[in-house]
C-alpha positions in Angstrom: -35.6 3.5 -6.9 -37.1 2.2 -3.6 -40.5 1.5 -5.4 -38.7 -0.6 -8.0 -36.8 -2.5 -5.4 -40.1 -3.2 -3.5 -41.8 -4.4 -6.7 -38.9 -6.8 -7.4 -39.1 -8.2 -3.8 -42.9 -8.6 -4.1 -42.5 -10.4 -7.4 -40.0 -12.8 -5.9 -42.3 -13.5 -3.0 -45.3 -14.1 -5.3 -43.1 -16.3 -7.5 -41.9 -18.4 -4.6 -45.4 -18.9 -3.1 -47.0 -19.6 -6.5 -44.7 -22.6 -7.0 -44.9 -23.9 -3.4 -42.0 -25.7 -1.7 -40.5 -27.0 -5.0 -40.4 -23.5 -6.4 -38.7 -22.2 -3.3 -36.1 -25.0 -3.4 -35.4 -24.3 -7.1 -35.0 -20.6 -6.3 -32.5 -21.4 -3.6 -30.5 -23.8 -5.8 -30.4 -21.2 -8.7 -29.2 -18.4 -6.3 -26.6 -20.7 -4.8 -25.4 -21.8 -8.3 -25.1 -18.1 -9.4 -23.1 -17.3 -6.3 -20.7 -20.3 -6.8 -20.2 -19.3 -10.5 -19.4 -15.7 -9.4 -17.0 -17.0 -6.7 -15.2 -19.2 -9.2 -14.8 -16.4 -11.7 -13.4 -14.1 -9.0 -10.9 -16.8 -7.9 -9.9 -17.3 -11.5 -9.3 -13.5 -12.0 -7.2 -13.4 -8.8 -5.1 -16.3 -10.0 -4.6 -14.6 -13.4 -3.7 -11.4 -11.6 -1.0 -13.2 -9.5 0.4 -14.9 -12.6 0.7 -11.7 -14.5 2.3 -9.9 -11.6 4.9 -12.6 -11.1 5.8 -12.8 -14.8 6.2 -9.0 -15.1 8.2 -8.8 -12.0 10.6 -11.5 -13.3 10.9 -9.6 -16.7 11.6 -6.4 -14.8 14.4 -8.0 -12.7 16.0 -9.5 -15.9 16.2 -6.0 -17.5 17.8 -4.6 -14.3 20.3 -7.4 -14.2 21.6 -6.6 -17.7 23.4 -3.5 -16.2 23.4 -4.0 -12.4 24.8 -6.7 -10.2 22.2 -5.9 -7.5 18.7 -5.6 -8.9 17.3 -3.1 -6.4 13.5 -2.7 -6.6 10.9 -0.7 -4.8 9.6 -1.9 -1.5 7.1 -0.8 1.1 9.3 2.1 2.4 11.8 2.5 -0.5 11.0 4.0 -3.9 13.3 2.9 -6.7 13.2 4.1 -10.3 15.3 3.3 -13.4 15.6 5.3 -16.5 14.5 3.7 -19.8 18.0 2.3 -20.6 18.5 1.0 -17.0 21.7 3.0 -16.8 20.5 5.1 -13.9 18.6 4.5 -10.7 17.1 6.9 -8.2 16.3 5.6 -4.7 14.3 7.4 -2.0 14.4 5.6 1.4 11.4 7.0 3.3 12.3 5.2 6.5 16.0 6.3 6.7 15.4 9.7 5.1 17.9 9.3 2.4 18.1 9.7 -1.4 20.6 7.7 -3.5 21.3 8.4 -7.1 23.5 6.0 -9.1 24.6 6.2 -12.7 26.6 3.9 -15.0 29.0 6.1 -17.0 32.1 5.8 -19.1 35.3 5.3 -17.1 36.8 8.4 -18.7 33.9 10.7 -17.6 35.2 13.5 -15.3 33.8 14.4 -11.9 32.5 17.8 -13.0 30.4 16.4 -15.8 29.1 13.5 -13.6 28.0 16.0 -10.9 26.1 18.0 -13.6 24.3 14.8 -14.7 23.5 13.9 -11.1 22.1 17.4 -10.5 19.8 17.0 -13.5 18.6 13.7 -12.2 18.0 15.1 -8.7 16.0 18.0 -10.2 13.8 15.6 -12.1 13.2 13.6 -8.9 12.2 16.7 -6.9 9.6 17.6 -9.5 8.3 14.0 -10.2 4.8 12.9 -9.4 3.1 9.5 -8.8 1.6 9.3 -12.3 5.0 9.9 -13.9 6.6 7.3 -11.6 4.0 4.7 -12.5 4.5 5.2 -16.2 8.3 4.9 -15.9 8.0 1.6 -14.1 7.9 -1.2 -16.7 6.8 -3.8 -14.1 3.7 -1.7 -13.0 2.9 -0.4 -16.5 3.0 -3.9 -18.1 1.0 -5.5 -15.3 -1.7 -2.8 -15.6 -1.8 -3.2 -19.4 -2.2 -7.0 -19.2 -5.0 -6.8 -16.6 -6.9 -4.9 -19.3 -9.1 -2.9 -16.9 -10.4 0.6 -17.8 -9.2 2.8 -15.0 -9.6 6.6 -14.7 -6.4 8.5 -14.5 -5.6 8.7 -10.7 -5.0 11.9 -8.8 -1.3 12.6 -8.9 0.8 13.3 -5.8 4.4 14.3 -5.5 7.1 11.8 -4.6 9.3 14.3 -2.7 8.3 17.8 -4.1 6.2 18.4 -0.9 9.4 17.9 1.2 11.4 20.6 -0.6 8.8 23.0 -1.9 5.6 24.6 -0.6 2.2 23.4 -2.0 1.7 24.4 -5.6 5.2 25.8 -5.9 7.4 24.6 -8.8 10.0 27.3 -8.8 12.8 26.0 -11.1 15.3 28.6 -9.7 14.6 27.3 -6.1 14.9 23.7 -7.2 18.3 24.5 -8.9 19.5 26.2 -5.7 18.5 23.1 -3.6 20.1 20.7 -6.1 23.4 22.6 -6.5 23.8 23.0 -2.7 23.1 19.3 -2.0 25.2 17.9 -4.9 28.2 20.2 -4.0 28.1 19.2 -0.3 27.9 15.5 -0.8 30.9 13.4 -2.0 30.8 11.1 -5.0 31.5 7.5 -4.6 33.0 5.5 -7.5 32.6 1.7 -7.9 33.2 -0.9 -10.6 30.4 -1.6 -13.1 29.6 -5.1 -14.5 29.8 -3.5 -17.9 33.3 -3.3 -19.5 34.7 0.2 -19.9 32.1 1.7 -17.4 32.0 2.8 -13.8 29.2 3.3 -11.3 28.9 6.7 -9.6 26.9 7.1 -6.5 25.8 10.2 -4.5 23.8 10.1 -1.2 21.6 13.0 0.0 19.9 13.3 3.3 16.2 14.3 3.4 15.3 17.3 5.6 14.6 16.5 9.2 10.9 17.2 9.2 10.2 15.3 6.0 7.8 12.7 7.6 5.5 15.4 8.9 5.4 17.1 5.5 4.6 13.8 3.8 1.8 13.1 6.3 0.3 16.5 5.8 -0.1 15.8 2.1 -2.7 13.1 2.9 -4.3 14.6 6.0 -7.6 15.6 4.5 -8.2 12.1 3.1 -7.2 10.4 6.3 -9.7 12.6 8.2 -12.4 12.0 5.6 -12.2 8.2 5.5 -11.5 7.6 9.1 -14.6 9.6 10.0 -16.6 7.7 7.3 -15.5 4.3 8.6 -15.6 5.3 12.3 -12.0 4.5 12.8 -9.6 6.6 15.0 -7.8 9.1 12.8 -4.6 8.6 14.8 -4.8 4.8 14.1 -5.0 5.4 10.4 -1.9 7.7 10.5 -0.1 5.0 12.6 -1.0 2.2 10.2 0.2 4.3 7.1 3.5 5.2 8.9 4.1 1.6 9.8 3.1 0.2 6.4 4.8 2.7 4.0 6.3 5.7 5.9 4.1 7.8 3.6 5.8 6.5 0.5 3.2 7.1 -2.2 4.7 4.4 -4.5 4.9 1.8 -1.7 5.2 -1.7 -3.2 5.7 -5.2 -2.0 5.7 -8.3 -4.2 3.0 -10.1 -2.1 1.6 -8.1 -4.0 0.5 -5.1 -1.9 0.3 -1.5 -3.2 0.2 2.1 -2.0 0.2 4.0 1.3 -1.8 1.4 3.3 -0.2 -1.6 1.5 -3.4 -3.1 0.2 -3.3 -6.7 -0.9 -5.9 -7.0 -3.7 -6.9 -10.6 -2.8 -7.5 -10.1 0.9 -7.9 -6.5 2.2 -8.9 -5.3 -1.3 -11.6 -8.0 -1.6 -13.1 -7.4 1.9 -13.1 -3.6 1.5 -14.6 -3.6 -2.0 -17.3 -6.0 -0.9 -18.2 -3.6 1.9 -18.0 -0.5 -0.3 -19.6 -1.8 -3.5 -21.6 -4.8 -2.4 -19.4 -7.2 -4.3 -15.7 -8.1 -4.6 -13.8 -5.9 -7.1 -10.3 -6.6 -8.2 -8.2 -3.5 -7.7 -5.3 -2.9 -10.0 -2.0 -1.3 -9.1 -3.0 1.9 -10.8 -6.1 2.2 -8.7 -4.2 1.5 -5.5 -1.5 4.2 -6.3 -4.3 6.7 -6.2 -3.7 7.9 -2.6 -7.3 8.9 -1.8 -8.6 5.5 -3.1 -5.9 3.6 -1.2 -6.8 5.4 2.1 -10.5 4.8 1.4 -9.9 1.0 0.8 -7.6 0.8 3.9 -10.0 2.5 6.2 -12.9 0.3 4.9 -10.8 -2.8 5.6 -10.1 -1.6 9.1 -13.9 -1.1 9.5 -14.5 -4.7 8.4 -12.0 -6.0 10.9 -13.2 -3.8 13.8 -16.9 -3.8 13.3 -17.5 -7.2 11.7 -14.8 -9.9 12.4 -13.9 -8.5 15.8 -17.1 -6.7 16.7 -17.9 -9.0 19.7 -14.8 -8.0 21.6 -16.4 -5.9 24.3 -13.4 -3.7 25.4 -12.6 -1.2 22.8 -8.9 -1.0 23.6 -8.6 -4.8 23.4 -10.5 -4.7 20.1 -8.1 -2.0 18.8 -5.0 -4.2 19.6 -6.6 -7.2 17.8 -7.5 -5.0 14.8 -3.9 -3.7 14.5 -2.6 -7.3 14.5 -5.3 -8.5 12.1 -4.5 -5.7 9.6 -1.0 -7.3 9.4 -1.7 -11.0 9.6 -5.5 -11.6 9.4 -8.1 -12.4 12.1 -7.4 -16.1 11.9 -3.8 -15.6 13.2 -5.1 -13.3 16.0 -7.3 -16.2 17.1 -4.3 -18.5 17.1 -2.6 -16.3 19.7 -5.4 -17.1 22.2 -6.7 -20.6 21.4 -4.2 -22.1 19.0 -6.7 -22.3 16.0 -8.5 -19.9 13.7 -12.0 -20.1 15.3 -12.2 -16.3 16.0 -15.6 -16.5 17.8 -14.2 -18.9 20.4 -11.1 -16.8 20.8 -13.3 -13.7 21.5 -14.9 -15.5 24.4 -11.4 -15.8 25.9 -10.4 -12.3 25.0 -13.5 -10.9 26.8 -12.4 -12.5 30.0 -9.0 -10.6 29.8 -8.0 -7.0 30.6 -6.7 -4.9 27.6 -3.2 -5.1 29.1 -3.4 -8.9 29.2 -4.8 -9.0 25.6 -1.8 -6.9 24.4 0.8 -9.0 26.2 -0.8 -12.2 25.0 -0.6 -11.0 21.4 3.0 -9.8 21.8 4.0 -13.3 23.2 1.8 -15.6 21.1 1.1 -14.2 17.7 2.5 -16.7 15.1 4.9 -14.3 13.4 7.6 -12.0 14.8 6.8 -9.5 12.1 3.2 -9.1 13.5 4.4 -8.9 17.1 6.8 -6.0 16.2 4.1 -4.4 14.0 1.7 -4.3 17.0 4.3 -2.7 19.2 5.1 0.0 16.5 1.6 0.8 15.6 0.4 1.1 19.2 3.2 3.5 20.1 2.7 5.6 16.9 -1.1 5.7 17.5 -0.5 7.4 20.9 1.9 9.9 19.3 -0.4 10.8 16.4 -3.3 11.3 18.9 -1.2 14.1 20.4 -0.2 15.6 17.0 -3.8 15.8 15.7 -5.5 17.1 18.9 
């Protein structure tokens, strides 16, 4: 392979010198033209991606609104799933540690029958995995279909199975025991439905206290693998994932951003794929719900921020604070916190004259968005905690 590459390079050099200055200028023009064409095609693909995503999300909301007054949808830390008739929804709040199951039923339906139905729904949720969840979500499934990319079936991960059962365990008897106990102990709530002759029944179930550690453990080998590969602190990757998704494997925001590390295909995805594959690749939702791939992309993007955009920040602690902020808001907004514009190289000159404590305080006071200021606080605290956990 190396010999072939050397022959190509030699041929290009001979070609350029054979045709003198004119040949070299033509070569440069052609190369630049090819790059501009490629850039335009990528931009066009991203625009189409965003158009499809918006259209499918609106269609999804319309279907929900046929039966529900409040069209609850998945977010970064909340998983929401509807059945195919949009008459039931299951909600897992990974931040609050709470499951909510809601059903629209006939007004005449008795409590005993309702509890049986809810128990079945809870059992299915306990045993559900990410591939099943993806295929049950009309918005994600239709977006993927319209993007028309050939994607290998991703590795499947549990939604909450790992919280209730040991690895590899799918004991139906144990699931039944958990379900019966939880459904019995929690009260039903009844509310009006927007559909005539129907009522809405709701049950809320608390997740076990140690659920976050169990979720984190599920991804530990991938976090270790890709943090080492990209030379990023393992504790920082954990802290970013916790802050982005709280280890929700179906984490979604309609930016759009997908998966554990909330990858935005157009920004983080573009930078990371260029680093990993030598060119920008458009990542689909299905790819980004593959947890190992998501962590690989997220760690690669952190590498781009830390070792490329912010590499000239001399103090490593200062660079870490700037990387955390940039992961949330981009390097340009980090620059604004120091010099009021997006010239990061000029901002770095100023950063290098400050202590890490002063850099942190400046970011907390001057970052353009409150969300990023709070994000920096959370991730910094969590990074220190994870450092102790993984010692």
